C-alpha positions as CSV (number, residue, x, y, z in Angstrom):
1,X,40.4,70.3,-46.7
2,X,42.4,71.5,-43.9
3,X,45.2,73.9,-44.6
4,X,48.4,73.7,-42.2
5,X,50.9,76.5,-41.8
6,X,51.2,79.7,-41.8
7,X,48.4,79.9,-44.1
8,X,46.3,78.2,-42.3
9,X,46.4,80.2,-39.5
10,X,45.6,83.6,-41.2
11,X,42.9,82.1,-42.9
12,X,41.1,80.7,-39.7
13,X,41.7,84.3,-38.2
14,X,40.3,85.5,-41.2
15,X,37.2,83.1,-40.8
16,X,36.9,84.0,-36.9
17,X,37.1,87.3,-37.4
18,X,34.3,86.9,-40.1
19,X,32.2,85.2,-38.2
20,X,32.5,87.7,-35.5
21,X,31.2,90.4,-37.8
22,X,28.7,88.1,-39.3
23,X,27.3,87.9,-35.5
24,X,27.4,91.6,-34.9
25,X,25.6,92.5,-38.2
26,X,23.5,90.0,-37.1
27,X,22.3,91.2,-33.7
28,X,22.9,94.9,-34.8
29,X,20.4,94.2,-37.5
30,X,17.8,92.1,-34.7
31,X,17.9,94.0,-31.8
32,X,19.5,97.2,-32.4
33,X,18.1,98.5,-35.3
34,X,14.6,97.9,-34.2
35,X,15.2,99.3,-30.9
36,X,16.8,102.3,-32.5
37,X,13.9,102.6,-35.0
38,X,11.2,102.9,-32.2
39,X,13.0,105.0,-29.7
40,X,13.3,107.3,-33.1
41,X,9.6,107.1,-33.6
42,X,8.7,107.3,-29.9
43,X,11.1,111.0,-30.0
44,X,8.9,111.8,-33.2
45,X,5.4,111.6,-31.1
46,X,6.9,113.1,-27.8
47,X,8.0,116.3,-30.3
48,X,4.5,116.3,-32.1
49,X,3.0,116.0,-28.2
50,X,5.3,118.9,-27.5
51,X,4.0,121.1,-30.2
52,X,0.2,120.3,-29.3
53,X,0.6,121.1,-25.8
54,X,2.6,124.5,-26.8
55,X,0.0,125.4,-28.6
56,X,-2.6,124.5,-25.9
57,X,-0.5,126.4,-23.4
58,X,0.2,129.4,-25.2
59,X,-3.9,129.8,-26.1
60,X,-4.7,129.2,-22.5
61,X,-1.9,132.1,-21.5
62,X,-3.2,134.7,-24.3
63,X,-7.2,133.5,-22.6
64,X,-5.9,134.2,-19.1
65,X,-4.4,137.4,-19.8
66,X,-7.5,138.3,-21.4
67,X,-9.2,137.3,-18.8
68,X,-8.8,140.5,-16.3
69,X,-9.5,143.0,-19.1
70,X,-12.9,140.8,-20.3
71,X,-14.2,140.4,-16.8
72,X,-13.7,144.1,-16.5
73,X,-15.4,144.8,-19.4
74,X,-18.3,141.9,-18.8
75,X,-17.1,139.7,-21.8
76,X,-16.6,136.2,-21.0
77,X,-17.5,135.4,-24.3
78,X,-14.3,133.6,-25.0
79,X,-14.9,130.8,-22.1
80,X,-17.6,128.8,-21.4
81,X,-19.8,129.3,-18.8
82,X,-18.5,128.4,-15.4
83,X,-21.1,125.6,-13.1
84,X,-21.4,122.3,-12.5
85,X,-19.2,120.2,-14.3
86,X,-22.1,118.8,-16.2
87,X,-23.0,122.4,-17.1
88,X,-20.0,122.5,-18.6
89,X,-19.6,119.8,-20.8
90,X,-23.1,120.3,-21.6
91,X,-22.2,124.4,-22.8
92,X,-19.6,122.5,-25.1
93,X,-21.6,119.9,-26.5
94,X,-24.2,122.4,-27.2
95,X,-21.6,124.5,-29.2
96,X,-20.5,121.8,-31.3
97,X,-23.6,121.1,-32.1
98,X,-24.6,124.2,-33.1
99,X,-21.6,124.8,-35.4
100,X,-22.4,121.7,-36.7
101,X,-25.6,122.0,-37.8
102,X,-24.5,125.8,-39.3
103,X,-21.8,123.8,-41.6
104,X,-24.0,120.7,-42.5
105,X,-21.5,118.5,-40.8
106,X,-23.5,115.2,-38.9
107,X,-22.2,114.2,-35.9
108,X,-21.9,110.8,-35.0
109,X,-21.0,110.7,-31.2
110,X,-20.0,112.7,-28.4
111,X,-17.7,111.5,-25.5
112,X,-16.3,114.0,-22.6
113,X,-12.6,113.3,-22.4
114,X,-12.6,114.7,-18.9
115,X,-11.2,118.3,-17.2
116,X,-8.1,119.6,-16.4
117,X,-6.5,122.7,-14.7
118,X,-4.3,124.6,-16.1
119,X,-3.6,127.9,-14.3
120,X,-6.9,129.6,-13.9
121,X,-8.5,128.1,-16.3
122,X,-10.5,124.6,-16.1
123,X,-9.9,122.8,-19.6
124,X,-12.9,120.8,-20.7
125,X,-12.8,117.9,-23.3
126,X,-14.9,116.2,-25.6
127,X,-13.7,113.4,-27.9
128,X,-16.3,113.0,-31.0
129,X,-16.7,112.0,-34.9
130,X,-18.5,113.9,-37.3
131,X,-19.1,113.2,-41.2
132,X,-19.3,115.2,-44.3
133,X,-17.8,116.8,-47.0
134,X,-14.0,118.1,-46.5
135,X,-15.1,121.8,-47.4
136,X,-17.6,121.2,-45.0
137,X,-15.1,119.8,-42.0
138,X,-13.3,122.7,-42.9
139,X,-15.6,125.0,-42.3
140,X,-17.1,123.0,-39.4
141,X,-13.1,123.0,-37.7
142,X,-12.3,127.2,-38.9
143,X,-15.7,127.8,-37.0
144,X,-15.0,126.2,-33.8
145,X,-11.4,127.4,-33.3
146,X,-12.6,131.4,-34.7
147,X,-16.1,131.4,-32.9
148,X,-17.2,132.2,-29.6
149,X,-16.7,130.3,-27.0
150,X,-13.2,129.8,-28.3
151,X,-12.3,125.9,-28.5
152,X,-8.9,123.9,-29.4
153,X,-9.1,120.8,-31.7
154,X,-6.0,119.2,-30.0
155,X,-6.2,115.7,-32.1
156,X,-7.9,115.3,-35.3
157,X,-7.5,112.1,-38.0
158,X,-9.6,111.7,-40.7
159,X,-10.5,108.9,-43.4
160,X,-13.4,107.6,-45.5
161,X,-16.3,106.3,-43.7
162,X,-15.5,102.6,-43.0
163,X,-18.6,100.7,-44.2
164,X,-18.1,102.8,-47.4
165,X,-15.8,101.4,-50.3
166,X,-15.7,104.4,-52.4
167,X,-15.5,107.7,-50.3
168,X,-18.2,109.8,-52.7
169,X,-16.8,112.7,-51.2
170,X,-17.5,112.2,-47.6
171,X,-14.9,111.9,-44.6
172,X,-15.5,110.8,-41.1
173,X,-13.3,113.8,-38.9
174,X,-12.5,112.0,-35.4
175,X,-11.1,115.1,-33.0
176,X,-10.8,116.0,-29.9
177,X,-12.2,119.8,-28.7
178,X,-11.4,121.9,-25.7
179,X,-12.5,125.2,-24.0
180,X,-11.7,126.6,-21.3
181,X,-13.6,127.8,-18.3
182,X,-12.0,130.7,-15.6
183,X,-11.9,129.3,-12.0
184,X,-12.7,131.3,-9.6
185,X,-10.7,133.8,-8.0
186,X,-9.5,132.0,-5.1
187,X,-8.4,135.4,-3.2
188,X,-12.1,135.6,-3.3
189,X,-14.9,133.4,-0.7
């Protein structure tokens, strides 16, 4: 069925506009919306990482500002002891193991994540997996961040143990933790 005359031209233009709008909508639905969603997710993740980095930098600044006063008083307990890279990691690991024993948390793995320099501090990190009840894990996290030497939990993920269908109140916690070591004053030999 074809339309001739002015009505046919109007209908054919309306059909062309409808096809064009449908194509634009389909293109937006297939390409633009997923890209916008992905960009939004990436921006949100970047924002969360900025908050974490800000928290770490704030803690590093706070620790750095207290460094000179504590060094004069001989109190460097807020920092991990200086030494070789292995000794720094070992001190961090020993602190985590002690807190785990005190709070009845079972450590399942500990792995070094490397070191970074932030101003006059060297940041040493470990990635770990621990298990226990929610109460013992909360006590564990609090004791790590509130105790001496001061540690900062940088990432945290909790879930029921993978091998169990029923949680029985037990959780596995995957986390990264960092401690600081003051760098020697570069002006001194």
